[in-house]
All heavy atoms as a GROMACS GRO file, in nm:
protein
  556
    1MET      N    1  19.618  16.555  12.143
    1MET     CA    2  19.545  16.672  12.188
    1MET      C    3  19.623  16.734  12.303
    1MET      O    4  19.653  16.668  12.401
    1MET     CB    5  19.405  16.630  12.230
    1MET     CG    6  19.316  16.747  12.260
    1MET     SD    7  19.151  16.696  12.308
    1MET     CE    8  19.079  16.671  12.150
    2SER      N    9  19.656  16.857  12.294
    2SER     CA   10  19.738  16.925  12.394
    2SER      C   11  19.658  16.952  12.522
    2SER      O   12  19.543  16.993  12.517
    2SER     CB   13  19.787  17.057  12.337
    2SER     OG   14  19.865  17.123  12.432
    3GLY      N   15  19.721  16.926  12.638
    3GLY     CA   16  19.659  16.954  12.766
    3GLY      C   17  19.563  16.848  12.816
    3GLY      O   18  19.501  16.865  12.919
    4VAL      N   19  19.551  16.738  12.747
    4VAL     CA   20  19.461  16.631  12.787
    4VAL      C   21  19.544  16.511  12.830
    4VAL      O   22  19.636  16.470  12.760
    4VAL     CB   23  19.366  16.590  12.672
    4VAL    CG1   24  19.282  16.471  12.711
    4VAL    CG2   25  19.279  16.707  12.632
    5ALA      N   26  19.513  16.457  12.947
    5ALA     CA   27  19.582  16.337  12.996
    5ALA      C   28  19.481  16.224  13.011
    5ALA      O   29  19.369  16.246  13.056
    5ALA     CB   30  19.648  16.366  13.130
    6CYS      N   31  19.522  16.107  12.972
    6CYS     CA   32  19.438  15.989  12.990
    6CYS      C   33  19.517  15.892  13.076
    6CYS      O   34  19.629  15.854  13.042
    6CYS     CB   35  19.405  15.926  12.855
    6CYS     SG   36  19.300  15.780  12.870
    7ARG      N   37  19.459  15.855  13.190
    7ARG     CA   38  19.525  15.763  13.282
    7ARG      C   39  19.431  15.648  13.313
    7ARG      O   40  19.313  15.668  13.338
    7ARG     CB   41  19.559  15.836  13.412
    7ARG     CG   42  19.654  15.949  13.394
    7ARG     CD   43  19.684  16.015  13.528
    7ARG     NE   44  19.760  16.134  13.506
    7ARG     CZ   45  19.721  16.255  13.542
    7ARG    NH1   46  19.605  16.271  13.603
    7ARG    NH2   47  19.796  16.359  13.519
    8LEU      N   48  19.487  15.528  13.314
    8LEU     CA   49  19.410  15.409  13.349
    8LEU      C   50  19.476  15.341  13.467
    8LEU      O   51  19.597  15.323  13.469
    8LEU     CB   52  19.405  15.310  13.231
    8LEU     CG   53  19.339  15.359  13.103
    8LEU    CD1   54  19.354  15.254  12.994
    8LEU    CD2   55  19.193  15.389  13.127
    9LEU      N   56  19.396  15.303  13.565
    9LEU     CA   57  19.441  15.223  13.678
    9LEU      C   58  19.357  15.097  13.677
    9LEU      O   59  19.235  15.103  13.687
    9LEU     CB   60  19.422  15.299  13.810
    9LEU     CG   61  19.458  15.226  13.938
    9LEU    CD1   62  19.605  15.183  13.936
    9LEU    CD2   63  19.430  15.314  14.058
   10LEU      N   64  19.422  14.983  13.660
   10LEU     CA   65  19.350  14.858  13.640
   10LEU      C   66  19.393  14.753  13.742
   10LEU      O   67  19.504  14.757  13.794
   10LEU     CB   68  19.378  14.804  13.500
   10LEU     CG   69  19.342  14.901  13.389
   10LEU    CD1   70  19.437  14.889  13.275
   10LEU    CD2   71  19.201  14.876  13.345
   11GLU      N   72  19.304  14.659  13.766
   11GLU     CA   73  19.332  14.547  13.856
   11GLU      C   74  19.393  14.433  13.774
   11GLU      O   75  19.337  14.391  13.672
   11GLU     CB   76  19.202  14.503  13.923
   11GLU     CG   77  19.222  14.413  14.040
   11GLU     CD   78  19.092  14.398  14.118
   11GLU    OE1   79  18.999  14.336  14.063
   11GLU    OE2   80  19.085  14.449  14.229
   12ALA      N   81  19.509  14.383  13.817
   12ALA     CA   82  19.584  14.282  13.742
   12ALA      C   83  19.502  14.157  13.713
   12ALA      O   84  19.508  14.103  13.602
   12ALA     CB   85  19.712  14.245  13.817
   13ALA      N   86  19.425  14.110  13.809
   13ALA     CA   87  19.350  13.985  13.792
   13ALA      C   88  19.246  13.993  13.681
   13ALA      O   89  19.205  13.892  13.627
   13ALA     CB   90  19.283  13.947  13.923
   14SER      N   91  19.204  14.114  13.645
   14SER     CA   92  19.099  14.129  13.544
   14SER      C   93  19.154  14.136  13.402
   14SER      O   94  19.078  14.147  13.307
   14SER     CB   95  19.016  14.254  13.574
   14SER     OG   96  19.095  14.370  13.556
   15LEU      N   97  19.286  14.125  13.385
   15LEU     CA   98  19.346  14.142  13.253
   15LEU      C   99  19.385  14.008  13.190
   15LEU      O  100  19.463  13.933  13.247
   15LEU     CB  101  19.472  14.229  13.264
   15LEU     CG  102  19.452  14.371  13.316
   15LEU    CD1  103  19.585  14.440  13.331
   15LEU    CD2  104  19.361  14.449  13.223
   16ASP      N  105  19.332  13.982  13.072
   16ASP     CA  106  19.376  13.865  12.997
   16ASP      C  107  19.479  13.913  12.893
   16ASP      O  108  19.509  14.032  12.884
   16ASP     CB  109  19.259  13.792  12.934
   16ASP     CG  110  19.179  13.879  12.838
   16ASP    OD1  111  19.231  13.982  12.790
   16ASP    OD2  112  19.064  13.843  12.809
   17GLU      N  113  19.532  13.823  12.816
   17GLU     CA  114  19.637  13.858  12.720
   17GLU      C  115  19.590  13.959  12.615
   17GLU      O  116  19.664  14.049  12.578
   17GLU     CB  117  19.691  13.732  12.651
   17GLU     CG  118  19.815  13.758  12.568
   17GLU     CD  119  19.927  13.828  12.646
   17GLU    OE1  120  19.950  13.794  12.763
   17GLU    OE2  121  19.990  13.919  12.588
   18GLU      N  122  19.467  13.945  12.569
   18GLU     CA  123  19.414  14.040  12.472
   18GLU      C  124  19.410  14.182  12.528
   18GLU      O  125  19.448  14.278  12.461
   18GLU     CB  126  19.274  13.997  12.428
   18GLU     CG  127  19.212  14.089  12.325
   18GLU     CD  128  19.072  14.046  12.285
   18GLU    OE1  129  19.031  13.932  12.314
   18GLU    OE2  130  19.003  14.129  12.223
   19HIS      N  131  19.366  14.194  12.654
   19HIS     CA  132  19.360  14.327  12.717
   19HIS      C  133  19.500  14.382  12.741
   19HIS      O  134  19.525  14.502  12.726
   19HIS     CB  135  19.282  14.320  12.848
   19HIS     CG  136  19.135  14.309  12.826
   19HIS    ND1  137  19.068  14.191  12.842
   19HIS    CD2  138  19.043  14.400  12.786
   19HIS    CE1  139  18.940  14.210  12.814
   19HIS    NE2  140  18.922  14.335  12.780
   20ARG      N  141  19.595  14.296  12.779
   20ARG     CA  142  19.734  14.343  12.799
   20ARG      C  143  19.792  14.396  12.668
   20ARG      O  144  19.862  14.497  12.668
   20ARG     CB  145  19.819  14.231  12.856
   20ARG     CG  146  19.787  14.199  13.000
   20ARG     CD  147  19.876  14.088  13.054
   20ARG     NE  148  19.830  14.044  13.184
   20ARG     CZ  149  19.855  14.107  13.298
   20ARG    NH1  150  19.927  14.217  13.299
   20ARG    NH2  151  19.808  14.060  13.412
   21GLN      N  152  19.763  14.330  12.558
   21GLN     CA  153  19.811  14.378  12.428
   21GLN      C  154  19.749  14.514  12.395
   21GLN      O  155  19.818  14.604  12.349
   21GLN     CB  156  19.775  14.277  12.318
   21GLN     CG  157  19.816  14.322  12.180
   21GLN     CD  158  19.966  14.344  12.165
   21GLN    OE1  159  20.045  14.269  12.221
   21GLN    NE2  160  20.004  14.446  12.092
   22ARG      N  161  19.621  14.529  12.420
   22ARG     CA  162  19.554  14.657  12.394
   22ARG      C  163  19.615  14.767  12.481
   22ARG      O  164  19.634  14.879  12.435
   22ARG     CB  165  19.404  14.642  12.423
   22ARG     CG  166  19.319  14.763  12.393
   22ARG     CD  167  19.312  14.800  12.246
   22ARG     NE  168  19.288  14.689  12.158
   22ARG     CZ  169  19.169  14.649  12.116
   22ARG    NH1  170  19.061  14.711  12.154
   22ARG    NH2  171  19.158  14.546  12.035
   23LEU      N  172  19.648  14.735  12.608
   23LEU     CA  173  19.709  14.835  12.695
   23LEU      C  174  19.845  14.878  12.642
   23LEU      O  175  19.882  14.996  12.653
   23LEU     CB  176  19.722  14.781  12.837
   23LEU     CG  177  19.590  14.765  12.913
   23LEU    CD1  178  19.615  14.700  13.048
   23LEU    CD2  179  19.520  14.899  12.929
   24SER      N  180  19.919  14.786  12.584
   24SER     CA  181  20.048  14.821  12.523
   24SER      C  182  20.028  14.922  12.410
   24SER      O  183  20.105  15.017  12.395
   24SER     CB  184  20.118  14.696  12.468
   24SER     OG  185  20.151  14.609  12.573
   25GLU      N  186  19.923  14.903  12.333
   25GLU     CA  187  19.891  14.998  12.225
   25GLU      C  188  19.854  15.134  12.282
   25GLU      O  189  19.894  15.238  12.229
   25GLU     CB  190  19.779  14.942  12.139
   25GLU     CG  191  19.816  14.815  12.065
   25GLU     CD  192  19.696  14.745  12.002
   25GLU    OE1  193  19.586  14.805  11.997
   25GLU    OE2  194  19.713  14.630  11.958
   26TYR      N  195  19.775  15.134  12.389
   26TYR     CA  196  19.737  15.260  12.454
   26TYR      C  197  19.861  15.334  12.504
   26TYR      O  198  19.875  15.455  12.488
   26TYR     CB  199  19.642  15.236  12.571
   26TYR     CG  200  19.504  15.189  12.534
   26TYR    CD1  201  19.418  15.140  12.632
   26TYR    CD2  202  19.457  15.192  12.404
   26TYR    CE1  203  19.291  15.096  12.601
   26TYR    CE2  204  19.329  15.147  12.372
   26TYR     CZ  205  19.247  15.100  12.471
   26TYR     OH  206  19.121  15.057  12.440
   27MET      N  207  19.952  15.260  12.570
   27MET     CA  208  20.073  15.322  12.623
   27MET      C  209  20.158  15.381  12.510
   27MET      O  210  20.213  15.491  12.525
   27MET     CB  211  20.153  15.222  12.706
   27MET     CG  212  20.086  15.190  12.838
   27MET     SD  213  20.184  15.088  12.949
   27MET     CE  214  20.188  14.932  12.864
   28ALA      N  215  20.166  15.312  12.398
   28ALA     CA  216  20.240  15.364  12.283
   28ALA      C  217  20.178  15.494  12.230
   28ALA      O  218  20.248  15.578  12.174
   28ALA     CB  219  20.246  15.259  12.172
   29ALA      N  220  20.048  15.510  12.253
   29ALA     CA  221  19.977  15.631  12.209
   29ALA      C  222  19.982  15.742  12.314
   29ALA      O  223  19.927  15.850  12.293
   29ALA     CB  224  19.832  15.597  12.176
   30GLY      N  225  20.046  15.715  12.430
   30GLY     CA  226  20.061  15.819  12.532
   30GLY      C  227  19.972  15.806  12.653
   30GLY      O  228  19.975  15.890  12.742
   31VAL      N  229  19.890  15.702  12.660
   31VAL     CA  230  19.804  15.680  12.777
   31VAL      C  231  19.891  15.631  12.892
   31VAL      O  232  19.977  15.544  12.874
   31VAL     CB  233  19.693  15.578  12.745
   31VAL    CG1  234  19.612  15.545  12.869
   31VAL    CG2  235  19.603  15.630  12.634
   32GLN      N  236  19.870  15.687  13.011
   32GLN     CA  237  19.943  15.644  13.130
   32GLN      C  238  19.867  15.527  13.192
   32GLN      O  239  19.751  15.541  13.229
   32GLN     CB  240  19.954  15.758  13.230
   32GLN     CG  241  20.030  15.878  13.175
   32GLN     CD  242  20.022  15.996  13.269
   32GLN    OE1  243  19.999  15.983  13.387
   32GLN    NE2  244  20.040  16.115  13.212
   33VAL      N  245  19.933  15.411  13.203
   33VAL     CA  246  19.868  15.290  13.252
   33VAL      C  247  19.940  15.240  13.376
   33VAL      O  248  20.062  15.227  13.376
   33VAL     CB  249  19.867  15.179  13.144
   33VAL    CG1  250  19.807  15.051  13.199
   33VAL    CG2  251  19.792  15.225  13.020
   34LYS      N  252  19.866  15.214  13.481
   34LYS     CA  253  19.919  15.152  13.603
   34LYS      C  254  19.834  15.029  13.633
   34LYS      O  255  19.712  15.031  13.616
   34LYS     CB  256  19.910  15.247  13.724
   34LYS     CG  257  19.982  15.377  13.706
   34LYS     CD  258  20.119  15.367  13.762
   34LYS     CE  259  20.184  15.505  13.752
   34LYS     NZ  260  20.320  15.506  13.771
   35VAL      N  261  19.898  14.923  13.679
   35VAL     CA  262  19.828  14.800  13.714
   35VAL      C  263  19.856  14.772  13.861
   35VAL      O  264  19.970  14.770  13.905
   35VAL     CB  265  19.875  14.682  13.626
   35VAL    CG1  266  19.804  14.555  13.667
   35VAL    CG2  267  19.849  14.713  13.479
   36ALA      N  268  19.749  14.751  13.940
   36ALA     CA  269  19.759  14.722  14.083
   36ALA      C  270  19.714  14.579  14.108
   36ALA      O  271  19.638  14.522  14.030
   36ALA     CB  272  19.670  14.819  14.162
   37ASP      N  273  19.762  14.521  14.218
   37ASP     CA  274  19.720  14.385  14.255
   37ASP      C  275  19.570  14.379  14.278
   37ASP      O  276  19.503  14.286  14.235
   37ASP     CB  277  19.794  14.337  14.379
   37ASP     CG  278  19.940  14.309  14.350
   37ASP    OD1  279  19.974  14.280  14.233
   37ASP    OD2  280  20.021  14.317  14.444
   38SER      N  281  19.517  14.477  14.350
   38SER     CA  282  19.373  14.482  14.375
   38SER      C  283  19.332  14.627  14.395
   38SER      O  284  19.411  14.710  14.436
   38SER     CB  285  19.334  14.397  14.496
   38SER     OG  286  19.386  14.454  14.613
   39LEU      N  287  19.206  14.654  14.365
   39LEU     CA  288  19.149  14.787  14.381
   39LEU      C  289  19.020  14.775  14.462
   39LEU      O  290  18.943  14.681  14.443
   39LEU     CB  291  19.118  14.850  14.246
   39LEU     CG  292  19.240  14.875  14.157
   39LEU    CD1  293  19.196  14.917  14.017
   39LEU    CD2  294  19.330  14.980  14.218
   40PRO      N  295  18.993  14.870  14.552
   40PRO     CA  296  18.875  14.859  14.638
   40PRO      C  297  18.743  14.885  14.568
   40PRO      O  298  18.640  14.837  14.611
   40PRO     CB  299  18.901  14.965  14.746
   40PRO     CG  300  18.992  15.063  14.682
   40PRO     CD  301  19.076  14.985  14.585
   41MET      N  302  18.744  14.962  14.459
   41MET     CA  303  18.620  14.989  14.386
   41MET      C  304  18.654  15.037  14.246
   41MET      O  305  18.768  15.071  14.218
   41MET     CB  306  18.534  15.093  14.457
   41MET     CG  307  18.594  15.232  14.458
   41MET     SD  308  18.485  15.363  14.519
   41MET     CE  309  18.406  15.290  14.656
   42LYS      N  310  18.554  15.039  14.161
   42LYS     CA  311  18.572  15.089  14.025
   42LYS      C  312  18.521  15.232  14.019
   42LYS      O  313  18.411  15.261  14.064
   42LYS     CB  314  18.497  15.002  13.926
   42LYS     CG  315  18.554  14.865  13.917
   42LYS     CD  316  18.479  14.783  13.816
   42LYS     CE  317  18.542  14.656  13.805
   42LYS     NZ  318  18.544  14.543  13.787
   43LEU      N  319  18.601  15.321  13.963
   43LEU     CA  320  18.564  15.461  13.950
   43LEU      C  321  18.609  15.512  13.814
   43LEU      O  322  18.724  15.490  13.775
   43LEU     CB  323  18.631  15.544  14.060
   43LEU     CG  324  18.629  15.696  14.045
   43LEU    CD1  325  18.487  15.750  14.056
   43LEU    CD2  326  18.717  15.761  14.149
   44ALA      N  327  18.522  15.576  13.743
   44ALA     CA  328  18.557  15.644  13.619
   44ALA      C  329  18.548  15.793  13.648
   44ALA      O  330  18.441  15.844  13.679
   44ALA     CB  331  18.461  15.605  13.507
   45LEU      N  332  18.661  15.863  13.642
   45LEU     CA  333  18.666  16.006  13.670
   45LEU      C  334  18.692  16.077  13.538
   45LEU      O  335  18.788  16.046  13.468
   45LEU     CB  336  18.777  16.036  13.770
   45LEU     CG  337  18.787  16.179  13.818
   45LEU    CD1  338  18.659  16.221  13.891
   45LEU    CD2  339  18.907  16.195  13.910
   46PHE      N  340  18.606  16.171  13.503
   46PHE     CA  341  18.612  16.230  13.371
   46PHE      C  342  18.688  16.362  13.364
   46PHE      O  343  18.767  16.381  13.275
   46PHE     CB  344  18.471  16.248  13.315
   46PHE     CG  345  18.397  16.119  13.307
   46PHE    CD1  346  18.302  16.086  13.401
   46PHE    CD2  347  18.426  16.029  13.207
   46PHE    CE1  348  18.236  15.966  13.395
   46PHE    CE2  349  18.361  15.907  13.201
   46PHE     CZ  350  18.265  15.876  13.295
   47ASP      N  351  18.664  16.453  13.452
   47ASP     CA  352  18.726  16.585  13.441
   47ASP      C  353  18.778  16.638  13.575
   47ASP      O  354  18.798  16.755  13.591
   47ASP     CB  355  18.628  16.684  13.381
   47ASP     CG  356  18.502  16.700  13.466
   47ASP    OD1  357  18.495  16.641  13.575
   47ASP    OD2  358  18.410  16.771  13.423
   48GLY      N  359  18.799  16.549  13.669
   48GLY     CA  360  18.844  16.591  13.802
   48GLY      C  361  18.729  16.631  13.892
   48GLY      O  362  18.749  16.654  14.010
   49GLN      N  363  18.609  16.639  13.837
   49GLN     CA  364  18.493  16.677  13.917
   49GLN      C  365  18.376  16.582  13.900
   49GLN      O  366  18.294  16.570  13.990
   49GLN     CB  367  18.447  16.818  13.879
   49GLN     CG  368  18.551  16.923  13.911
   49GLN     CD  369  18.500  17.062  13.879
   49GLN    OE1  370  18.381  17.084  13.863
   49GLN    NE2  371  18.591  17.156  13.866
   50HIS      N  372  18.366  16.516  13.787
   50HIS     CA  373  18.253  16.428  13.759
   50HIS      C  374  18.303  16.286  13.733
   50HIS      O  375  18.404  16.267  13.669
   50HIS     CB  376  18.175  16.476  13.636
   50HIS     CG  377  18.125  16.615  13.651
   50HIS    ND1  378  18.197  16.724  13.612
   50HIS    CD2  379  18.010  16.662  13.704
   50HIS    CE1  380  18.128  16.834  13.639
   50HIS    NE2  381  18.014  16.800  13.694
   51GLY      N  382  18.230  16.191  13.784
   51GLY     CA  383  18.270  16.053  13.763
   51GLY      C  384  18.154  15.958  13.788
   51GLY      O  385  18.042  15.999  13.813
   52MET      N  386  18.186  15.830  13.780
   52MET     CA  387  18.087  15.727  13.807
   52MET      C  388  18.154  15.616  13.887
   52MET      O  389  18.270  15.583  13.863
   52MET     CB  390  18.030  15.672  13.677
   52MET     CG  391  17.960  15.780  13.595
   52MET     SD  392  17.878  15.714  13.451
   52MET     CE  393  17.722  15.671  13.524
   53ILE      N  394  18.080  15.560  13.982
   53ILE     CA  395  18.130  15.452  14.067
   53ILE      C  396  18.045  15.329  14.041
   53ILE      O  397  17.924  15.338  14.028
   53ILE     CB  398  18.117  15.491  14.216
   53ILE    CG1  399  18.193  15.621  14.245
   53ILE    CG2  400  18.166  15.378  14.306
   53ILE    CD1  401  18.166  15.676  14.383
   54ALA      N  402  18.109  15.213  14.034
   54ALA     CA  403  18.035  15.088  14.018
   54ALA      C  404  17.998  15.037  14.157
   54ALA      O  405  18.083  14.999  14.235
   54ALA     CB  406  18.119  14.984  13.944
   55LEU      N  407  17.870  15.040  14.190
   55LEU     CA  408  17.820  14.994  14.319
   55LEU      C  409  17.724  14.877  14.299
   55LEU      O  410  17.658  14.866  14.195
   55LEU     CB  411  17.745  15.107  14.391
   55LEU     CG  412  17.828  15.230  14.427
   55LEU    CD1  413  17.736  15.338  14.484
   55LEU    CD2  414  17.935  15.194  14.528
   56LEU      N  415  17.715  14.790  14.399
   56LEU     CA  416  17.620  14.680  14.391
   56LEU      C  417  17.478  14.732  14.408
   56LEU      O  418  17.450  14.808  14.500
   56LEU     CB  419  17.649  14.575  14.498
   56LEU     CG  420  17.771  14.488  14.474
   56LEU    CD1  421  17.789  14.392  14.590
   56LEU    CD2  422  17.760  14.412  14.345
   57ASP      N  423  17.393  14.693  14.319
   57ASP     CA  424  17.251  14.726  14.330
   57ASP      C  425  17.188  14.621  14.421
   57ASP      O  426  17.197  14.502  14.392
   57ASP     CB  427  17.188  14.723  14.191
   57ASP     CG  428  17.043  14.764  14.192
   57ASP    OD1  429  16.966  14.708  14.274
   57ASP    OD2  430  17.006  14.851  14.112
   58PRO      N  431  17.124  14.661  14.531
   58PRO     CA  432  17.069  14.564  14.625
   58PRO      C  433  16.956  14.477  14.568
   58PRO      O  434  16.928  14.369  14.619
   58PRO     CB  435  17.019  14.649  14.741
   58PRO     CG  436  17.000  14.785  14.684
   58PRO     CD  437  17.099  14.798  14.572
   59VAL      N  438  16.896  14.521  14.460
   59VAL     CA  439  16.786  14.445  14.401
   59VAL      C  440  16.838  14.340  14.303
   59VAL      O  441  16.797  14.225  14.306
   59VAL     CB  442  16.684  14.539  14.331
   59VAL    CG1  443  16.576  14.459  14.262
   59VAL    CG2  444  16.625  14.635  14.432
   60ILE      N  445  16.930  14.380  14.216
   60ILE     CA  446  16.977  14.286  14.113
   60ILE      C  447  17.114  14.226  14.146
   60ILE      O  448  17.161  14.141  14.074
   60ILE     CB  449  16.979  14.353  13.975
   60ILE    CG1  450  17.069  14.476  13.973
   60ILE    CG2  451  16.840  14.386  13.929
   60ILE    CD1  452  17.083  14.540  13.836
   61THR      N  453  17.178  14.272  14.253
   61THR     CA  454  17.306  14.221  14.303
   61THR      C  455  17.416  14.208  14.198
   61THR      O  456  17.490  14.112  14.194
   61THR     CB  457  17.290  14.086  14.376
   61THR    OG1  458  17.245  13.988  14.283
   61THR    CG2  459  17.198  14.097  14.494
   62ARG      N  460  17.426  14.307  14.112
   62ARG     CA  461  17.541  14.315  14.022
   62ARG      C  462  17.582  14.462  14.013
   62ARG      O  463  17.500  14.551  14.034
   62ARG     CB  464  17.511  14.256  13.886
   62ARG     CG  465  17.414  14.334  13.803
   62ARG     CD  466  17.402  14.272  13.663
   62ARG     NE  467  17.329  14.363  13.579
   62ARG     CZ  468  17.218  14.333  13.515
   62ARG    NH1  469  17.167  14.213  13.522
   62ARG    NH2  470  17.158  14.422  13.441
   63PRO      N  471  17.709  14.490  13.984
   63PRO     CA  472  17.753  14.630  13.980
   63PRO      C  473  17.679  14.711  13.874
   63PRO      O  474  17.657  14.664  13.763
   63PRO     CB  475  17.901  14.619  13.945
   63PRO     CG  476  17.940  14.482  13.984
   63PRO     CD  477  17.818  14.396  13.964
   64MET      N  478  17.638  14.829  13.912
   64MET     CA  479  17.574  14.924  13.821
   64MET      C  480  17.648  15.056  13.836
   64MET      O  481  17.691  15.093  13.945
   64MET     CB  482  17.427  14.945  13.857
   64MET     CG  483  17.341  14.819  13.845
   64MET     SD  484  17.323  14.763  13.676
   64MET     CE  485  17.228  14.896  13.607
   65TRP      N  486  17.664  15.132  13.728
   65TRP     CA  487  17.730  15.261  13.736
   65TRP      C  488  17.641  15.364  13.802
   65TRP      O  489  17.525  15.379  13.766
   65TRP     CB  490  17.770  15.308  13.597
   65TRP     CG  491  17.887  15.232  13.545
   65TRP    CD1  492  17.883  15.134  13.450
   65TRP    CD2  493  18.023  15.243  13.584
   65TRP    NE1  494  18.009  15.086  13.429
   65TRP    CE2  495  18.098  15.151  13.509
   65TRP    CE3  496  18.090  15.323  13.676
   65TRP    CZ2  497  18.235  15.136  13.524
   65TRP    CZ3  498  18.228  15.308  13.689
   65TRP    CH2  499  18.298  15.215  13.614
   66THR      N  500  17.695  15.434  13.902
   66THR     CA  501  17.623  15.535  13.978
   66THR      C  502  17.695  15.669  13.959
   66THR      O  503  17.815  15.677  13.983
   66THR     CB  504  17.622  15.498  14.128
   66THR    OG1  505  17.563  15.369  14.141
   66THR    CG2  506  17.544  15.600  14.209
   67PRO      N  507  17.624  15.775  13.918
   67PRO     CA  508  17.690  15.905  13.900
   67PRO      C  509  17.748  15.956  14.032
   67PRO      O  510  17.692  15.937  14.138
   67PRO     CB  511  17.577  15.997  13.853
   67PRO     CG  512  17.473  15.906  13.798
   67PRO     CD  513  17.483  15.779  13.878
   68TRP      N  514  17.863  16.022  14.021
   68TRP     CA  515  17.930  16.081  14.136
   68TRP      C  516  17.980  16.217  14.094
   68TRP      O  517  18.039  16.232  13.986
   68TRP     CB  518  18.047  15.992  14.179
   68TRP     CG  519  18.138  16.056  14.278
   68TRP    CD1  520  18.116  16.069  14.411
   68TRP    CD2  521  18.265  16.117  14.253
   68TRP    NE1  522  18.222  16.132  14.469
   68TRP    CE2  523  18.314  16.163  14.374
   68TRP    CE3  524  18.341  16.136  14.140
   68TRP    CZ2  525  18.437  16.227  14.387
   68TRP    CZ3  526  18.462  16.200  14.150
   68TRP    CH2  527  18.509  16.245  14.273
   69PHE      N  528  17.956  16.317  14.175
   69PHE     CA  529  17.999  16.453  14.145
   69PHE      C  530  18.072  16.511  14.264
   69PHE      O  531  18.024  16.504  14.377
   69PHE     CB  532  17.879  16.543  14.112
   69PHE     CG  533  17.798  16.492  13.997
   69PHE    CD1  534  17.686  16.414  14.019
   69PHE    CD2  535  17.835  16.520  13.866
   69PHE    CE1  536  17.611  16.366  13.913
   69PHE    CE2  537  17.761  16.472  13.760
   69PHE     CZ  538  17.649  16.396  13.784
   70ARG      N  539  18.188  16.567  14.240
   70ARG     CA  540  18.264  16.632  14.347
   70ARG      C  541  18.201  16.766  14.376
   70ARG      O  542  18.166  16.841  14.285
   70ARG     CB  543  18.409  16.652  14.303
   70ARG     CG  544  18.497  16.698  14.415
   70ARG     CD  545  18.638  16.707  14.368
   70ARG     NE  546  18.674  16.847  14.373
   70ARG     CZ  547  18.770  16.902  14.306
   70ARG    NH1  548  18.843  16.831  14.224
   70ARG    NH2  549  18.797  17.030  14.318
   71THR      N  550  18.182  16.796  14.503
   71THR     CA  551  18.122  16.925  14.539
   71THR      C  552  18.221  17.015  14.606
   71THR      O  553  18.321  16.973  14.654
   71THR     CB  554  18.001  16.906  14.632
   71THR    OG1  555  18.044  16.835  14.747
   71THR    CG2  556  17.891  16.831  14.562
   0.00000   0.00000   0.00000
């Protein structure tokens, strides 16, 4: 698809061999993949303005996706 970029930034510790193989397939398809030693938070950014952040829910104490919008 012309004009569309897909970029992934992943934390190295969270990748097992199956995921590394899948990332190789993504890269062969044109996805830009970067792997960092550690990341401070999880963020899914969709169009440069809208995204979701994984934050700890104080009641259930596990990450939940929270909408985030750039203003």
